[in-house]
Phi, psi and omega in degrees: 000308179290327178299317181292325174298312181289326173295315176300316180298307175304318184286330177295318181295324187274339183247016175278160187294328181256163175285119186291315184228133176277342179201173185298322182293320179291319179298319174302321180290321172297314175298321177296322177293321180297326179293314176304311180295314177303318178295316177302321177294321181298308183289325173296318181298317182282349180091009175286335177242141174285171178302309183296323180287318176306308185295323178295315178302316178296325180288322178294315179299316180297314181299313181299316181296319174301306185289321186270339183230278177187166179291330178302310184290321179296308176305319182293315179297322174302313183293315172305315177296314181286335173297313180290319184236080177296332178297350181272358183305323184289338178251354186281129178284000000 
């Protein structure tokens, strides 16, 4: 399961039209935020997070990605998360 995630992430990083990450630290930070977004979706799906708390968590993660990296990276992280957790579409900002 994790292997598929990392293969998907790596292929997305390698084959995007723009360079996704300029260095290892940036890639690690973006990957960490994607992990937070996916964890938020998991906790929402299992009922551990309410709708509003899950939406706030995703909104904060996307804001951090946009401010610290770029809107492109935030949108890519959103796409990666929704590919893995399509049920999160109702809480994704």
